[in-house]
SEBAKE-651088 format. One record per residue (C-alpha): y, z, x. Coordinates in pm, 1 decimal, padded with zeros to 6 digits. Layout:
ATOM        c2        c3        c1
ATOM         Y         Z         X
...
***
This chain:
ATOM        c2        c3        c1
ATOM   03388.2  -00317.8  -04894.9
ATOM   03302.1  -00423.5  -04539.8
ATOM   03195.9  -00171.8  -04284.5
ATOM   03305.6  -00228.6  -03934.6
ATOM   03246.4  -00107.7  -03578.1
ATOM   03526.5   00061.2  -03386.9
ATOM   03544.7   00212.3  -03052.5
ATOM   03733.5   00493.6  -02896.9
ATOM   03551.0   00813.6  -02830.1
ATOM   03280.7   00712.0  -03075.9
ATOM   03113.6   00388.4  -03171.9
ATOM   03021.5   00303.2  -03542.1
ATOM   02732.9   00040.8  -03605.9
ATOM   02728.2  -00130.3  -03948.0
ATOM   02365.9  -00196.2  -04029.6
ATOM   02452.3  -00416.0  -04339.3
ATOM   02795.8  -00520.3  -04352.8
ATOM   02778.2  -00768.8  -04655.0
ATOM   02826.7  -00520.8  -04950.0
ATOM   02873.5  -00147.8  -05017.7
ATOM   02775.7  -00106.2  -05384.1
ATOM   02694.8   00167.6  -05617.7
ATOM   02743.4   00463.4  -05381.4
ATOM   02966.1   00624.1  -05133.6
ATOM   02956.3   00738.2  -04784.4
ATOM   03142.4   01050.1  -04647.7
ATOM   03206.5   01097.6  -04280.9
ATOM   03395.9   01400.2  -04147.9
ATOM   03393.6   01406.5  -03764.3
ATOM   03543.6   01585.7  -03479.2
ATOM   03562.8   01274.0  -03266.9
ATOM   03848.0   01023.0  -03310.0
ATOM   03844.6   00672.0  -03387.8
ATOM   04097.0   00387.5  -03417.6
ATOM   04170.4   00136.2  -03676.2
ATOM   04466.1  -00112.6  -03634.3
ATOM   04625.5   00133.7  -03364.5
ATOM   04582.2   00424.8  -03611.3
ATOM   04395.4   00722.8  -03464.3
ATOM   04205.5   00918.5  -03701.2
ATOM   03979.4   01225.9  -03706.4
ATOM   03783.4   01199.3  -04029.2
ATOM   03692.1   00917.1  -04252.5
ATOM   03523.3   00870.0  -04603.5
ATOM   03388.4   00537.1  -04731.0
ATOM   03362.9   00465.7  -05101.4
ATOM   03255.6   00184.7  -05311.6
ATOM   03569.6  -00035.3  -05267.7
ATOM   03821.8   00178.0  -05069.4
ATOM   03832.3   00413.9  -04777.0
ATOM   04033.6   00724.4  -04680.3
ATOM   04105.3   00897.5  -04354.4
ATOM   04305.8   01174.8  -04200.7
ATOM   04501.3   01191.0  -03880.3
ATOM   04511.4   01490.3  -03658.0
ATOM   04862.5   01580.3  -03788.5
ATOM   04700.7   01606.5  -04141.2
ATOM   04849.6   01287.5  -04286.5
ATOM   04619.5   01108.9  -04513.9
ATOM   04585.2   00715.7  -04492.7
ATOM   04378.6   00479.3  -04710.0
ATOM   04296.0   00110.0  -04765.0
ATOM   04099.3  -00119.7  -04995.9
ATOM   04099.9  -00161.5  -05374.3
ATOM   04370.0   00021.7  -05569.2
ATOM   04306.7  -00064.7  -05936.2
ATOM   04313.8   00301.8  -06028.6
ATOM   04569.2   00423.6  -05782.5
ATOM   04279.6   00564.9  -05560.8
ATOM   04482.4   00478.4  -05236.0
ATOM   04746.4   00744.3  -05335.5
ATOM   05041.0   00535.8  -05223.1
ATOM   05200.0   00550.6  -05560.4
ATOM   05110.7   00189.5  -05627.3
ATOM   04819.0  -00001.2  -05784.7
ATOM   04824.6  -00280.9  -05517.0
ATOM   04526.0  -00303.2  -05297.9
ATOM   04578.8  -00294.8  -04918.2
ATOM   04378.9  -00451.8  -04647.9
ATOM   04498.8  -00197.2  -04364.3
ATOM   04566.0   00168.3  -04369.7
ATOM   04863.2   00280.7  -04581.1
ATOM   05013.9   00623.8  -04590.2
ATOM   04935.4   00837.3  -04889.1
ATOM   05249.1   00953.7  -05067.1
ATOM   05389.6   01293.9  -04995.9
ATOM   05439.4   01524.6  -04700.8
ATOM   05088.7   01667.3  -04728.5
ATOM   04879.1   01828.5  -04449.4
ATOM   04516.4   01782.9  -04523.2
ATOM   04208.0   01918.5  -04338.1
ATOM   03944.9   01735.0  -04525.6
ATOM   03940.7   01413.3  -04738.6
ATOM   03676.9   01241.0  -04940.2
ATOM   03659.0   00942.6  -05182.9
ATOM   03439.7   00824.6  -05453.2
ATOM   03419.8   00498.8  -05659.3
ATOM   03754.5   00544.2  -05827.1
ATOM   03914.1   00863.1  -05690.8
ATOM   04003.3   01055.2  -05383.5
ATOM   04023.2   01426.7  -05320.9
ATOM   04168.2   01605.6  -05029.6
ATOM   04175.0   01976.5  -04919.3
ATOM   04455.8   02170.3  -04747.5
ATOM   04404.7   02444.3  -04507.0
ATOM   04495.6   02711.9  -04771.2
ATOM   04192.9   02585.7  -04981.9
ATOM   04392.8   02406.3  -05256.5
ATOM   04282.4   02052.8  -05357.6
ATOM   04482.8   01756.5  -05418.4
ATOM   04349.5   01445.9  -05611.3
ATOM   04446.0   01088.0  -05696.5
ATOM   04304.1   00768.1  -05851.4
ATOM   04099.6   00718.2  -06173.1
ATOM   04003.4   01012.3  -06394.6
ATOM   03833.0   00859.9  -06700.9
ATOM   03584.8   01154.8  -06696.8
ATOM   03828.8   01404.7  -06574.6
ATOM   03710.8   01381.6  -06217.4
ATOM   04061.8   01439.1  -06066.2
ATOM   04058.5   01799.9  -06216.8
ATOM   04431.4   01797.9  -06270.6
ATOM   04407.8   01834.2  -06663.0
ATOM   04626.2   01522.4  -06687.6
ATOM   04442.9   01200.6  -06613.9
ATOM   04476.7   00923.1  -06362.4
ATOM   04752.4   00914.1  -06111.2
ATOM   04845.3   00694.0  -05811.9
ATOM   04975.8   00988.6  -05593.2
ATOM   04848.1   01331.4  -05497.5
ATOM   04856.5   01587.8  -05778.8
ATOM   04714.6   01945.9  -05728.2
ATOM   04376.9   02025.6  -05885.5
ATOM   04438.5   02274.2  -06165.3
ATOM   04383.5   02655.6  -06102.1
ATOM   04449.9   02898.9  -05829.9
ATOM   04143.2   02804.0  -05637.5
ATOM   04061.2   02821.5  -05263.0
ATOM   03780.8   02607.9  -05156.0
ATOM   03616.1   02566.7  -04821.0
ATOM   03448.2   02228.2  -04898.4
ATOM   03441.3   01940.6  -05152.8
ATOM   03173.6   01705.1  -05248.4
ATOM   03224.6   01388.2  -05476.1
ATOM   03004.9   01173.5  -05682.9
ATOM   03108.0   00869.0  -05890.1
ATOM   03223.9   01040.3  -06199.5
ATOM   03226.5   01422.4  -06096.6
ATOM   03367.1   01644.2  -05832.3
ATOM   03279.6   01963.0  -05685.1
ATOM   03432.5   02230.4  -05478.4
ATOM   03245.9   02529.5  -05292.4
ATOM   03428.6   02867.0  -05215.0
ATOM   03373.0   03104.3  -04937.8
ATOM   03178.3   03334.9  -05182.1
ATOM   02931.6   03062.7  -05240.6
ATOM   03040.5   02980.4  -05594.6
ATOM   03043.8   02616.5  -05684.3
ATOM   03296.3   02467.0  -05934.0
ATOM   03278.0   02121.0  -06091.3
ATOM   03479.1   01880.9  -06311.1
ATOM   03450.2   01536.2  -06459.2
ATOM   03150.4   01380.0  -06614.4
ATOM   02914.3   01631.9  -06786.2
ATOM   02723.6   01424.8  -07041.1
ATOM   02389.4   01510.3  -06862.7
ATOM   02482.3   01852.2  -06779.2
ATOM   02551.7   01768.0  -06417.6
ATOM   02842.9   02019.1  -06388.7
ATOM   02612.7   02307.1  -06439.4
ATOM   02822.8   02520.3  -06676.9
ATOM   02566.7   02539.8  -06946.1
ATOM   02738.9   02246.2  -07167.7
ATOM   02739.0   01885.5  -07184.6
ATOM   03105.4   01852.9  -07235.7
ATOM   03315.1   01668.6  -06976.4
ATOM   03585.8   01896.5  -06795.3
ATOM   03903.9   01789.0  -06659.9
ATOM   03976.8   02110.7  -06476.8
ATOM   03733.5   02320.2  -06242.7
ATOM   03459.7   02501.6  -06418.7
ATOM   03223.3   02723.8  -06243.3
ATOM   02851.4   02666.5  -06224.7
ATOM   02687.1   02944.3  -06416.7
ATOM   02437.7   03189.9  -06308.5
ATOM   02607.6   03398.0  -06036.5
ATOM   02448.0   03186.9  -05753.2
ATOM   02566.4   03174.5  -05396.1
ATOM   02526.6   02825.9  -05232.1
ATOM   02599.7   02696.2  -04884.7
ATOM   02576.5   02319.9  -04968.7
ATOM   02623.4   02108.1  -05279.0
ATOM   02532.6   01738.0  -05307.9
ATOM   02564.8   01530.6  -05642.7
ATOM   02398.8   01210.2  -05734.1
ATOM   02458.9   00981.6  -06035.5
ATOM   02395.8   01227.6  -06300.2
ATOM   02240.6   01524.9  -06135.1
ATOM   02344.0   01782.0  -05885.4
ATOM   02159.1   01986.1  -05623.8
ATOM   02256.5   02294.5  -05426.5
ATOM   02119.4   02482.7  -05125.1
ATOM   02101.9   02849.8  -05079.7
ATOM   02117.3   03046.0  -04749.5
ATOM   01751.0   03143.2  -04824.9
ATOM   01653.1   02780.5  -04806.4
ATOM   01576.0   02739.2  -05171.0
ATOM   01714.5   02437.1  -05353.7
ATOM   01850.1   02459.6  -05724.8
ATOM   01932.9   02159.5  -05944.6
ATOM   02082.9   02065.4  -06279.5
ATOM   02172.2   01754.5  -06496.9
ATOM   01971.0   01454.3  -06572.8
ATOM   01588.8   01469.0  -06508.9
ATOM   01456.6   01152.1  -06648.8
ATOM   01292.0   01050.4  -06319.3
ATOM   01209.2   01407.3  -06209.5
ATOM   01507.4   01440.5  -05991.9
ATOM   01558.0   01802.1  -06063.6
ATOM   01225.8   01878.7  -05886.8
ATOM   01107.4   02128.2  -06162.0
ATOM   00767.2   01979.6  -06203.3
ATOM   00863.3   01790.5  -06534.2
ATOM   01139.3   01568.6  -06679.2
ATOM   01339.1   01808.5  -06879.0
ATOM   01698.2   01794.2  -06813.9
ATOM   01900.7   02113.1  -06765.5
ATOM   02272.8   02201.9  -06787.5
ATOM   02245.6   02515.0  -06574.2
ATOM   02070.9   02562.4  -06233.0
ATOM   01706.6   02574.3  -06214.9
ATOM   01497.8   02627.2  -05908.8
ATOM   01314.0   02347.3  -05739.3
ATOM   00943.7   02418.1  -05738.4
ATOM   00711.6   02478.5  -05441.9
ATOM   00851.2   02793.5  -05250.3
ATOM   00994.1   02554.3  -04986.8
ATOM   01257.9   02655.3  -04727.9
ATOM   01514.3   02370.6  -04645.3
ATOM   01812.1   02360.3  -04408.8
ATOM   01980.2   02053.3  -04557.3
ATOM   01992.9   01847.3  -04865.6
ATOM   02101.7   01500.5  -04969.9
ATOM   02116.9   01360.3  -05319.4
ATOM   02069.7   01000.9  -05394.1
ATOM   02128.4   00808.3  -05706.0
ATOM   01830.8   00925.7  -05898.0
ATOM   01638.4   01113.5  -05623.5
ATOM   01684.1   01367.4  -05352.6
ATOM   01580.2   01439.6  -04982.8
ATOM   01561.4   01771.7  -04809.8
ATOM   01509.2   01867.9  -04453.3
ATOM   01312.0   02160.2  -04317.9
ATOM   01362.4   02343.6  -03987.7
ATOM   01045.1   02187.3  -03850.2
ATOM   01193.6   01836.9  -03882.3
ATOM   00989.0   01733.0  -04189.1
ATOM   01162.8   01559.7  -04475.5
ATOM   01054.2   01617.2  -04844.2
ATOM   01179.1   01409.9  -05137.4
ATOM   01147.8   01407.7  -05526.3
ATOM   01276.3   01199.8  -05807.3
ATOM   01286.2   00826.3  -05893.5
ATOM   01083.8   00610.5  -05661.8
ATOM   01096.8   00235.3  -05793.3
ATOM   01208.1   00108.7  -05445.4
ATOM   00994.0   00344.4  -05237.8
ATOM   01306.6   00568.5  -05174.2
ATOM   01079.4   00883.1  -05157.5
ATOM   00904.8   00754.1  -04843.0
ATOM   00567.8   00848.1  -04975.7
ATOM   00402.0   00517.2  -04903.0
ATOM   00397.2   00429.3  -05275.4
ATOM   00643.2   00368.3  -05567.7
ATOM   00537.6   00655.9  -05785.0
ATOM   00824.8   00890.4  -05894.9
ATOM   00761.1   01255.5  -05837.5
ATOM   00899.7   01558.2  -06032.6
ATOM   00835.0   01799.8  -05746.5
ATOM   00888.7   01779.7  -05361.8
ATOM   00653.6   01563.8  -05168.0
ATOM   00621.9   01497.8  -04800.5
ATOM   00775.0   01195.4  -04647.4
ATOM   00488.2   01019.6  -04468.8
ATOM   00426.7   00934.1  -04096.9
ATOM   00429.0   01281.7  -03920.0
ATOM   00800.3   01235.7  -03819.7
ATOM   01032.4   01501.6  -03701.7
ATOM   01404.1   01450.6  -03798.0
ATOM   01717.1   01633.0  -03723.8
ATOM   01949.1   01485.2  -04001.1
ATOM   01921.8   01296.0  -04322.8
ATOM   02140.4   01092.1  -04555.8
ATOM   02057.5   00946.3  -04893.9
ATOM   02244.0   00685.4  -05083.2
ATOM   02190.6   00489.5  -05393.8
ATOM   01830.5   00408.0  -05352.1
ATOM   01752.3   00450.9  -04981.4
ATOM   01755.7   00711.8  -04700.9
ATOM   01818.1   00712.6  -04332.4
ATOM   01702.5   00977.9  -04094.6
ATOM   01755.5   01027.7  -03733.4
ATOM   01543.0   01211.5  -03458.8
ATOM   01647.7   01428.7  -03165.8
ATOM   01618.8   01131.5  -02937.4
ATOM   01867.5   00942.5  -03142.9
ATOM   01617.3   00702.9  -03320.0
ATOM   01706.7   00609.1  -03673.1
ATOM   01443.7   00554.4  -03934.9
ATOM   01499.5   00432.3  -04283.2
ATOM   01309.7   00367.0  -04620.3
ATOM   01384.1   00255.9  -04975.8
ATOM   01593.5  -00009.3  -05122.1
ATOM   01662.9  -00303.8  -04876.0
ATOM   01788.8  -00604.2  -05060.6
ATOM   02119.7  -00614.1  -04862.9
ATOM   01943.6  -00481.7  -04548.1
ATOM   02058.7  -00136.7  -04540.7
ATOM   01738.6  -00020.0  -04361.2
ATOM   01828.4  -00218.7  -04064.1
ATOM   01461.4  -00333.5  -03989.4
ATOM   01573.2  -00703.1  -03961.6
ATOM   01434.3  -00780.1  -04319.0
ATOM   01549.2  -00756.3  -04681.5
ATOM   01212.4  -00604.5  -04789.0
ATOM   01203.9  -00268.4  -04964.6
ATOM   01008.3   00003.2  -04763.0
ATOM   00815.5   00295.4  -04913.7
ATOM   00754.8   00470.0  -04584.9
ATOM   00984.3   00504.1  -04286.1
ATOM   01050.0   00214.9  -04059.2
ATOM   01246.7   00215.4  -03732.2
ATOM   01600.8   00077.7  -03725.3
ATOM   01625.2  -00217.2  -03486.3
ATOM   01817.7  -00192.4  -03156.5
ATOM   01812.0   00050.1  -02870.8
ATOM   02087.7   00292.4  -03014.6
ATOM   02114.8   00667.9  -02960.9
ATOM   02248.6   00779.9  -03295.2
ATOM   02435.7   01099.9  -03356.2
ATOM   02524.0   01048.6  -03713.4
ATOM   02425.7   00826.8  -03990.5
ATOM   02520.8   00746.5  -04353.4
ATOM   02391.7   00519.1  -04612.3
ATOM   02551.4   00365.3  -04930.3
ATOM   02410.0   00134.7  -05196.3
ATOM   02384.9  -00183.9  -04994.5
ATOM   02505.8  -00083.5  -04645.0
ATOM   02467.7   00178.9  -04396.5
ATOM   02644.9   00297.3  -04084.9
ATOM   02576.1   00504.7  -03775.7
ATOM   02765.0   00674.2  -03484.0
ATOM   02648.8   00690.0  -03123.8
***
């Protein structure tokens, strides 16, 4: 997928347009933007396709369609926005590698695309047009990973479906689910973010909880033991935002400091080295950030003055520093841009000014 720059009320800058591999980018904005004379109010990038919603709630998509992930009742790829089948009105839409899920105002979810692991949540399997996610649920938000999907309710309960071989659904089992199953423990979360095979969630008291694969220490428990139910990230930290990468995580505190844990082979923890960590460590440099976004093996962060800094995997240039050299500590993204929003995928990144 090739990212692009478009201009209406906002401008998007593609830091590395060659490829978007391995991971997905979700953008849900109030500002509008235009593609081929289509005016949209929200946008979600995935590995090989994209989806967007107009102000009237209609959903549109483009890109690869091998699994029916465009939702137009075909499996033919499209190079420009095509309408998702059905007279649906959506308020939120997100897409991942092979599937797309959208939320209506009443909290119901609708999904389409590939469902080899049950990630559509319809109890049926793959489909090329919207089908309702099973159950009388009302969600206030959705979060997708490559093989699994999550919804969060107004009471703070988190529900997941799809791949669960590493326990990343948090239901106490390692069995894949094709309909929503509740994360166990009676927890109340305000944000959930899922990586390749693990998931993290944030509570209103600032504590972070995690479950799933832990071979690289990505659960932040001080060891490498995997868990199929939520466990607390160690260190008595208080965070205000979290972002899960492929096998690592970043978290932002109210003082602007960023902390990270998990795999670090590309320097994606920002600690100045490539040593993995099983508990949160401080991102070096004394920076104060206001927003973070972690992708496959890299992180972008912005400051209050709009500066964007990046670290981690840089083979395709997603760090935007004019090189293809991996960075184990934050480096400034080139160009005099005042960023309001940033997102990073596997081999690309984008920002909004």
